C-alpha positions in Angstrom: 182.9 77.3 64.0 180.1 74.8 63.2 179.9 71.7 65.3 178.6 68.3 64.3 177.7 65.4 66.6 176.9 61.7 66.6 173.2 60.8 66.5 173.0 58.7 69.7 172.7 60.3 73.1 175.3 59.8 75.7 173.9 58.6 79.1 173.0 61.6 81.3 172.5 61.6 85.1 169.0 62.4 86.0 169.0 65.8 87.8 172.1 67.1 86.1 170.4 67.7 82.7 166.9 69.0 82.6 164.6 69.7 79.7 162.0 72.4 79.1 159.5 71.2 76.5 157.2 73.9 75.1 153.9 72.4 74.3 151.4 75.3 74.8 151.1 77.1 71.6 147.7 77.9 70.0 148.4 76.2 66.6 146.7 79.1 64.9 148.1 78.3 61.5 146.8 74.7 61.9 143.3 75.8 62.7 143.8 75.9 66.4 145.0 72.3 66.7 147.0 71.3 69.8 150.4 70.5 68.2 151.3 68.2 71.1 148.5 65.9 70.0 149.5 65.7 66.4 150.4 62.1 65.4 153.2 60.6 63.4 153.8 56.9 63.0 150.9 56.3 65.4 152.2 58.3 68.4 151.6 61.9 69.4 154.4 64.4 69.1 154.3 64.9 72.9 154.6 61.1 73.6 157.5 60.8 71.2 159.3 63.7 72.9 158.8 62.4 76.4 160.1 59.0 75.4 163.2 60.7 74.0 163.7 62.6 77.3 162.9 59.7 79.6 166.3 59.8 81.3 166.1 63.6 82.0 164.2 65.8 84.4 161.5 67.2 82.2 159.1 70.1 82.6 156.3 70.5 80.1 155.1 74.1 79.5 151.5 74.3 78.5 147.9 73.7 79.6 147.1 71.1 82.3 147.8 67.5 81.1 147.7 64.2 82.8 151.3 63.1 82.4 152.4 60.5 84.9 155.7 61.5 86.5 156.1 64.6 84.4 155.6 68.1 85.8 153.4 70.5 83.8 154.0 74.2 84.3 152.2 77.2 82.9 153.7 80.6 82.2 152.1 83.6 83.9 149.9 84.8 82.4 149.0 81.9 80.2 149.8 82.3 76.5 152.2 85.2 77.1 154.7 83.8 74.7 157.8 81.6 74.5 160.1 83.9 76.5 157.7 83.7 79.4 157.4 79.9 79.0 161.1 79.4 79.0 161.6 81.6 82.1 158.9 79.6 83.9 160.5 76.3 82.8 164.0 77.3 83.9 162.7 78.4 87.3 161.1 74.9 87.7 164.5 73.2 87.3 166.6 74.8 90.1 169.0 71.8 90.4 169.9 71.3 86.7 173.4 72.1 85.5 172.3 72.0 81.8 168.9 72.6 80.3 167.5 71.5 76.9 165.0 74.1 75.5 162.8 72.2 73.0 159.6 72.7 71.0 157.2 69.8 70.9 156.4 70.4 67.2 159.9 69.4 66.0 158.8 66.2 64.4 162.2 64.4 64.5 162.9 65.6 68.0 164.1 62.2 69.3 167.0 62.2 66.8 167.8 65.9 67.3 168.0 65.4 71.0 170.6 62.7 70.5 172.8 65.1 68.5 172.4 67.8 71.1 173.4 65.6 74.0 176.5 64.5 72.2 177.6 67.9 70.9 180.3 70.0 72.4 179.0 72.7 74.6 179.8 76.4 74.0 180.5 79.0 76.7 176.8 79.3 77.5 175.5 76.4 75.5 174.9 75.0 72.0 172.0 75.9 69.6 170.9 74.3 66.4 171.0 76.5 63.3 169.0 76.1 60.2 170.3 76.0 56.6 170.5 79.8 56.6 172.5 79.9 59.8 169.6 81.2 61.9 169.5 79.9 65.5 166.6 77.6 66.5 166.3 78.8 70.1 164.0 75.9 71.0 166.4 73.3 69.8 169.3 73.9 72.1 171.3 72.8 75.1 172.2 75.6 77.5 174.2 76.0 80.7 171.5 76.4 83.3 173.5 79.2 85.1 173.6 81.2 81.9 169.8 80.8 81.4 169.1 81.8 85.0 171.3 84.9 84.7 169.7 85.9 81.4 166.2 85.5 82.9 167.0 87.4 86.0 168.2 90.4 84.0 165.4 90.2 81.4 162.6 91.6 83.5 159.0 90.7 82.7 159.2 88.3 79.8 155.4 88.4 78.9 154.9 89.2 75.3 158.6 89.6 74.5 160.4 87.7 71.8 162.5 84.7 72.8 165.5 85.9 70.8 165.6 89.0 73.1 166.2 86.6 76.1 168.7 84.3 74.5 170.6 86.3 71.7 173.2 87.7 74.1 174.4 84.2 75.2 177.7 82.7 73.9 176.3 79.8 72.0 178.1 77.2 69.8 176.1 76.7 66.6 175.3 73.1 65.7 174.2 71.9 62.3 172.1 68.7 62.0 171.4 66.4 59.1 168.9 67.8 56.8 165.3 67.9 58.1 166.0 67.2 61.8 165.2 70.7 62.8 162.0 71.0 60.9 158.9 71.9 62.9 155.2 72.0 62.1 153.6 75.4 61.8 151.2 74.9 58.8 149.2 72.1 57.2 151.8 72.0 54.4 154.6 71.5 57.0 152.6 68.6 58.6 152.1 66.9 55.3 155.8 67.1 54.4 156.7 65.6 57.7 154.2 62.8 57.6 152.2 64.2 60.4 148.5 63.4 60.5 146.3 66.5 60.5 143.0 66.1 62.4 140.2 65.7 60.0 142.4 64.2 57.3 142.8 60.5 56.8 146.3 60.8 55.4 149.0 63.3 56.2 
């Protein structure tokens, strides 16, 4: 069953829904650029994401950043992969009943989050799938208890793939309007999405 949802987010009580925003990648295919600092329409991807998540308890995973009112957490050891980052983020939200797992380089994240918050929730959560039906693990809304159980059974997450942590969950697939799930891995991705690449005057 493929679910669809309205674009606008329903109001959520702060504390009940948390968000783990991964913003610590190396950007190797972008020449080592900090993806969180990439700009579209005059704002960084990180600023756009945080505005979209303003009503939720948010934990940003990545290097130290001066973010007023937002906790920044680092996986241990640093740069040990998205599974380690997700485990650290989930541990930092002990009171949440639901947790959004998100990647900062999803350019249209504000719109995608609206769909996620309005979507029906599967047994363990709901995850966006791409046009080929592949789950986009870092564009999903999960029951926090399911994430905590998965993390506790997973062992040391350092260097292990995120799919190994999440693939066993009972997740409802969610299709979004075309392009909402697109992220930025390469310069070509950035140009297609209207993202300004450092060193270039135009995207």
